[in-house]
KEBA-973421 format. One line per 10 residues: number of its first residue (from 1); for each residue x, y, z of C-alpha. Coordinates in Angstrom, 1 decimal, padded with zeros to 4 digits. Example, Ala and Ser with C-alpha at 12.3 -4.5 7.8 and 13.67 -1.06 7.14 Angstrom:
1) 012.3,-004.5,007.8  013.7,-001.1,007.1
***
This chain:
1) 286.9,-146.9,196.8  290.0,-146.7,199.5  293.5,-146.4,197.8  295.4,-149.1,199.8  299.0,-148.6,200.2  301.9,-151.6,200.1  302.7,-152.0,202.9  305.7,-153.1,204.8  308.1,-156.8,203.5  305.5,-159.7,203.3
11) 305.8,-162.0,200.0  303.2,-163.2,196.8  302.5,-166.8,197.6  300.4,-169.2,194.8  296.8,-168.3,197.0  295.4,-172.0,195.9  291.5,-170.7,196.6  290.3,-172.4,193.6  290.4,-175.6,195.6  287.2,-174.5,198.0
21) 286.8,-171.1,196.6  284.1,-172.6,194.1  282.3,-174.6,196.8  279.4,-173.2,198.6  278.9,-173.1,202.4  277.0,-176.3,203.6  276.1,-177.3,207.0  277.9,-179.7,208.2  275.5,-181.6,210.7  275.8,-183.0,214.0
31) 278.7,-185.1,215.0  278.6,-187.7,217.5  280.4,-185.3,219.9  281.6,-181.8,221.0  284.8,-181.0,222.7  284.4,-177.2,224.1  287.9,-176.1,225.3  287.1,-173.7,228.5  290.9,-171.8,226.8  290.1,-171.4,223.2
41) 290.7,-167.4,223.4  292.9,-164.8,224.6  292.6,-164.5,228.1  291.4,-166.6,231.0  289.8,-169.6,230.6  285.9,-169.4,230.9  284.3,-171.2,234.3  281.9,-174.2,234.1  278.3,-173.4,234.7  276.9,-177.6,233.8
51) 278.1,-180.6,235.8  278.2,-184.2,233.8  275.1,-185.2,233.1  273.3,-182.3,232.9  271.0,-181.6,229.7  272.0,-178.8,227.7  269.8,-177.1,224.6  271.2,-174.9,221.5  272.9,-171.5,223.3  272.8,-172.5,226.4
61) 275.8,-170.8,228.5  277.6,-173.3,229.6  280.5,-171.4,231.0  281.0,-168.2,232.1  283.9,-165.1,231.3  286.4,-164.8,233.8  288.0,-161.7,234.7  288.4,-158.8,231.7  289.9,-160.6,228.6  287.4,-163.9,228.9
71) 284.9,-165.0,226.9  281.5,-167.3,227.8  280.9,-170.6,226.3  277.6,-172.0,224.9  276.1,-175.2,223.5  276.5,-175.7,220.2  273.7,-178.1,220.0  271.5,-179.6,222.6  272.8,-183.1,224.3  274.0,-184.7,227.7
81) 276.7,-183.5,229.0  278.8,-185.9,228.8  282.4,-185.3,230.5  284.0,-181.7,231.8  288.6,-182.9,231.5  291.4,-182.2,229.9  291.7,-182.8,226.0  294.5,-181.8,224.1  294.0,-178.7,222.7  296.0,-178.2,219.9
91) 297.0,-174.5,219.6  297.7,-174.4,223.1  299.8,-177.6,222.3  299.0,-179.3,225.9  296.2,-180.7,227.7  293.5,-178.1,228.4  289.9,-178.3,230.8  286.9,-178.9,228.4  283.5,-179.8,228.4  282.3,-182.9,226.4
101) 278.7,-182.9,224.9  277.1,-186.0,223.6  274.6,-184.5,220.6  270.7,-186.2,221.2  270.2,-184.9,217.6  268.1,-183.0,218.2  269.2,-179.4,217.9  266.5,-178.1,220.3  267.6,-173.8,221.0  267.3,-173.0,224.6
111) 264.2,-171.4,225.4  266.1,-168.1,227.4  267.0,-167.6,223.7  265.5,-163.4,222.2  266.5,-161.4,219.4  267.1,-157.6,220.0  266.0,-156.5,216.9  267.2,-155.9,213.5  266.9,-151.8,213.5  270.2,-151.0,214.4
121) 268.8,-147.7,214.9  266.7,-148.7,217.7  269.4,-150.7,219.6  271.4,-149.4,222.2  275.4,-149.0,222.5  275.1,-150.3,225.6  272.7,-153.2,224.3  275.3,-153.9,221.4  278.0,-154.4,224.3  275.9,-156.7,226.6
131) 275.0,-159.2,223.4  278.4,-159.2,222.4  279.9,-160.3,225.4  277.1,-162.8,226.2  277.3,-164.2,222.8  281.0,-164.7,223.8  282.2,-163.2,220.3  285.9,-163.6,219.4  287.8,-162.6,216.6  287.6,-165.1,214.3
141) 290.3,-164.9,212.0  291.9,-166.6,214.1  293.6,-164.7,217.2  290.0,-165.0,218.9  290.6,-162.0,221.2  287.3,-161.4,223.0  285.0,-158.9,220.5  284.1,-157.3,223.7  287.2,-155.8,225.2  287.9,-153.9,221.6
151) 284.2,-152.7,222.3  284.7,-150.8,225.1  288.3,-148.9,224.9  290.3,-146.8,227.3  288.7,-143.0,227.6  292.2,-141.7,226.2  292.1,-143.7,223.6  290.4,-141.7,220.6  289.0,-144.3,218.0  288.5,-142.6,214.6
161) 288.2,-146.1,212.0  287.1,-149.1,212.1  288.4,-152.1,209.8  286.6,-154.9,209.2  288.7,-157.4,208.3  288.4,-159.4,204.9  292.3,-159.9,203.9  291.9,-163.8,204.3  296.0,-163.6,203.0  296.4,-167.3,203.9
171) 296.8,-169.3,201.3  294.2,-172.0,201.2  291.8,-170.9,202.9  288.4,-169.5,201.6  285.7,-169.5,205.0  285.8,-165.2,204.9  285.5,-165.6,200.9  282.8,-167.4,200.9  281.3,-166.0,203.5  281.3,-162.3,202.1
181) 279.8,-163.8,199.2  277.1,-165.5,200.6  275.5,-163.5,203.7  277.3,-159.9,202.8  274.3,-158.0,204.4  274.6,-159.6,207.3  278.4,-159.2,207.5  277.2,-155.0,207.0  274.5,-155.1,209.6  277.6,-156.7,212.2
191) 279.6,-154.2,211.0  277.5,-151.1,211.6  276.5,-152.8,214.8  280.4,-153.2,215.8  281.4,-149.3,215.3  278.0,-148.2,217.1  278.9,-150.5,219.9  282.5,-148.9,220.1  281.6,-145.7,218.9  283.1,-145.5,215.7
201) 281.8,-143.3,212.7  283.7,-144.6,209.4  284.1,-147.9,208.7  286.6,-149.9,206.1  286.0,-153.6,205.0  289.1,-154.5,203.1  289.8,-157.4,200.5  292.4,-158.4,198.5  292.1,-158.2,195.1  291.8,-162.2,194.3
211) 288.2,-162.4,195.6  286.4,-160.3,193.1  282.8,-161.8,193.9  283.2,-161.1,197.3  284.6,-157.4,196.8  281.3,-157.2,194.7  279.3,-158.2,197.2  280.7,-156.3,200.1  280.5,-152.8,198.0  276.7,-153.8,197.0
221) 276.0,-154.6,200.6  277.7,-150.9,201.8  276.5,-149.1,198.3  273.7,-147.4,201.2  276.0,-146.4,203.9  278.4,-143.7,203.3  280.3,-144.1,206.4  281.4,-147.6,205.1  284.2,-147.6,202.5  285.7,-150.8,200.4
231) 289.5,-150.9,200.5  291.1,-153.5,197.6  294.3,-154.9,198.6  296.7,-156.3,196.6  297.2,-160.0,197.4  301.1,-160.1,199.3  301.4,-162.6,202.4  300.9,-161.6,205.7  298.7,-158.2,204.3  295.9,-159.5,206.8
241) 298.0,-159.0,209.9  296.0,-156.4,212.1  299.2,-154.4,211.9  300.1,-154.7,208.1  296.2,-153.9,207.4  296.8,-150.6,209.1  299.7,-149.8,207.4  298.6,-150.4,204.2  295.0,-149.0,204.2  295.6,-145.8,206.7
251) 299.0,-145.5,206.5  299.6,-145.4,210.1  302.4,-147.9,212.0  301.2,-149.6,215.1  304.0,-148.9,217.9  305.9,-152.4,219.3  304.1,-154.4,221.7  302.6,-153.6,224.4  301.5,-151.1,220.8  298.4,-152.1,220.2
261) 295.7,-150.8,217.3  294.5,-148.7,219.4  297.7,-146.5,219.9  296.7,-145.3,216.5  293.4,-144.7,216.5  291.8,-148.1,214.8  290.2,-151.4,216.0  289.9,-154.6,213.8  287.6,-157.1,213.4  287.0,-160.0,211.0
271) 284.1,-160.4,209.1  283.6,-163.9,210.6  282.6,-161.6,214.2  280.8,-159.2,212.4  278.3,-161.8,211.2  277.9,-163.7,213.9  277.0,-160.8,215.6  274.4,-159.9,213.3  273.1,-163.6,213.8  273.4,-162.6,217.7
281) 271.2,-159.8,217.7  268.7,-161.0,214.4  267.8,-164.7,216.4  269.3,-164.4,219.8  272.1,-167.4,218.5  275.3,-166.9,220.6  278.5,-167.9,218.9  277.5,-171.7,218.8  279.0,-172.2,215.2  281.2,-170.7,212.7
291) 282.7,-171.3,208.8  285.8,-173.7,208.0  287.3,-174.6,204.7  288.4,-178.3,205.0  290.8,-177.8,201.6  294.1,-178.7,200.0  295.2,-181.4,197.6  294.3,-184.2,200.6  291.3,-184.2,200.7  289.2,-186.0,198.2
301) 286.0,-183.1,198.1  287.0,-179.1,199.4  284.4,-177.6,200.5  283.4,-174.7,203.0  281.0,-176.0,206.1  279.1,-174.5,208.5  280.0,-176.3,211.8  279.4,-176.5,215.2  282.2,-175.2,217.1  283.6,-178.3,219.6
311) 283.2,-180.8,215.9  285.8,-183.3,215.5  287.7,-182.1,212.2  288.3,-185.7,211.0  284.1,-185.8,210.7  284.3,-183.0,208.9  287.4,-184.2,206.7  285.1,-187.5,206.5  282.5,-184.6,205.2  284.4,-183.4,202.4
321) 285.1,-186.9,200.8  287.9,-188.2,203.3  291.8,-188.2,202.6  292.6,-188.0,198.6  295.4,-190.8,198.5  297.6,-190.5,202.0  298.2,-188.0,204.0  301.3,-186.4,205.2  300.4,-183.1,207.0  296.8,-181.9,208.1
331) 297.0,-178.0,209.4  294.1,-176.3,211.7  294.5,-172.5,209.9  296.7,-172.5,206.8  300.4,-173.4,206.0  302.0,-170.0,206.5  300.4,-169.7,210.5  298.3,-173.1,211.3  299.6,-175.4,213.6  300.0,-179.3,212.3
341) 297.9,-181.6,214.3  298.9,-185.5,214.9  295.2,-186.5,216.0  292.2,-185.3,214.0  290.2,-186.4,216.2  290.5,-182.6,217.8  287.9,-180.5,217.2  287.4,-176.8,216.0  287.7,-174.2,217.8  285.7,-170.9,217.7
351) 289.0,-169.6,216.2  289.4,-172.4,213.2  289.3,-170.7,210.0  290.5,-174.1,208.2  291.4,-177.6,207.5  294.0,-178.0,205.5  295.1,-181.8,204.2  298.9,-181.6,202.7  298.9,-185.3,200.8  302.2,-187.5,201.4
361) 303.9,-186.2,198.2  303.8,-182.6,199.1  305.4,-182.8,202.2  309.7,-182.6,202.2  311.8,-183.0,204.9  314.9,-180.8,203.1  318.2,-180.7,204.9  318.7,-177.8,206.6  322.1,-175.4,205.2  324.1,-173.0,206.7
371) 322.3,-169.2,206.7  324.3,-167.4,203.6  323.5,-164.0,204.9  321.4,-163.3,201.9  318.9,-160.9,203.9  315.8,-162.2,202.3  314.1,-162.9,205.7  315.0,-159.4,206.5  313.9,-158.0,203.2  310.5,-159.8,203.9
381) 310.0,-159.3,207.2  306.4,-157.2,207.6  307.6,-156.2,210.9  311.0,-154.6,210.2  313.2,-157.1,212.5  316.2,-159.2,211.5  314.9,-162.9,211.8  318.4,-164.2,211.0  320.1,-162.8,214.1  317.0,-163.3,216.0
391) 316.9,-167.1,215.0  320.5,-167.5,215.7  320.4,-166.0,219.3  317.5,-169.2,220.5  319.4,-171.7,218.6  322.0,-170.7,220.9  320.1,-170.2,223.8  320.6,-166.7,224.3  317.3,-165.1,224.9  318.6,-162.2,226.7
401) 320.0,-161.2,223.4  317.0,-162.4,221.4  314.5,-160.0,223.7  317.1,-156.7,222.9  316.6,-157.7,219.0  312.7,-157.6,219.4  312.3,-160.8,219.4  308.7,-160.6,220.8  307.9,-158.3,218.3  307.4,-161.2,215.9
411) 304.0,-161.9,214.3  305.3,-165.6,213.0  303.8,-164.9,210.1  306.3,-167.8,208.7  307.2,-164.9,206.1  310.9,-165.7,207.2  310.9,-169.9,206.9  309.4,-169.1,203.5  312.2,-167.4,201.6  314.7,-169.2,203.4
421) 317.2,-170.6,200.5  319.0,-172.3,203.3  315.6,-174.3,204.4  316.2,-172.9,207.9  313.4,-173.1,210.5  313.9,-169.2,211.3  310.2,-169.1,212.8  310.3,-172.2,215.2  313.0,-171.0,216.5  311.7,-167.4,217.2
431) 308.5,-169.2,218.3  310.9,-171.2,221.0  312.5,-168.6,222.6  309.5,-166.1,222.3  307.7,-169.0,224.8  310.6,-169.2,226.8  311.4,-166.0,227.4  307.2,-165.9,228.0  307.6,-168.7,230.8  310.1,-167.3,232.3
441) 308.1,-163.4,232.7  305.5,-165.2,234.1  308.2,-167.4,236.6  309.2,-163.7,237.7  306.1,-162.1,238.1  304.8,-165.1,241.0  308.0,-164.2,242.7
***
């Protein structure tokens, strides 16, 4: 077992995982409508291969990846293409083109699907890369970065270690935890396939210590493979961030942006991604579903669902027994980095690991007080930044000064806002500055 370090910054937070952590994964079924955004991953949006009125089947490719950083899209079930139109994309915070499917309830499989096999020795590196690319695999921990890009690092980047992220440090969420408990063998198979695809010989499975059943399951599944180890980390948010994970497990510090894990010889993928690759290799089924925790004190029966990509959040909430009392806030993801939604008809994306429902009495509006210069945000920042100054520059429109303070390096983990005794919206101010700076850069690039 690998002994993990504490790492920089971060804070202990109540994990709240007992709400859904005892619930097994159950099939959510087929909703009346699926909304599949062409842009739900890092990089360029995919290009539609279907037209309105077309009949599609489960696993059929309906949109092609465009460019080096992109991911293709597949029909989660059989049915008819109802529309191709702009819909509100909650993560982007704006309308984005989507393919809308009306399921027929048959779940009929696309005839072109074919398993590759479960003998990893017989599967070539090129075949693994092809399956990853054609299956539309992305990081399922939230960032949704196309996995095919990770498996082909530049020739000058020598990768010696592959980390499998099962930390799931966000409070409430238990999707990865339950997947590790129930499908450890498939996760290990998928992880070994990722390692072979990337040409990496050493793999470390990383799990926080508040998931003892998941740790036992993964240790048992990894035992036959000497190239695999398990690292158990103490629970401290945001240790599941890839840069924080690399520092805690390997003691390596990823350079500031544009620095990447590749620069320190590491690739990081989520346990859900490894499981999705195992499914694709063994059954031929591409990424059309994922595990989603529907949890929080505001839902009647916190649950873990295997949900089709594109499933409305409202459908999953009803499957979990509906609201428990008056809801105060619905969040896609966890309370620290998730996105609050104004409409529960928004769909599950490839990167949606949870739906968090907080009751009205838990959502408080507190007055924002002047900064008292206590330094808590600086001490807690896992990126070793100065949130108090970055936010101050951002709030006053001094974007150049904020950029000099490395505002673009912020991982938006929310720790600074969490620890601030004055309840200042530091993360929100920093996020606004980042978006404005990014917009200026795009405008300058077009000139």
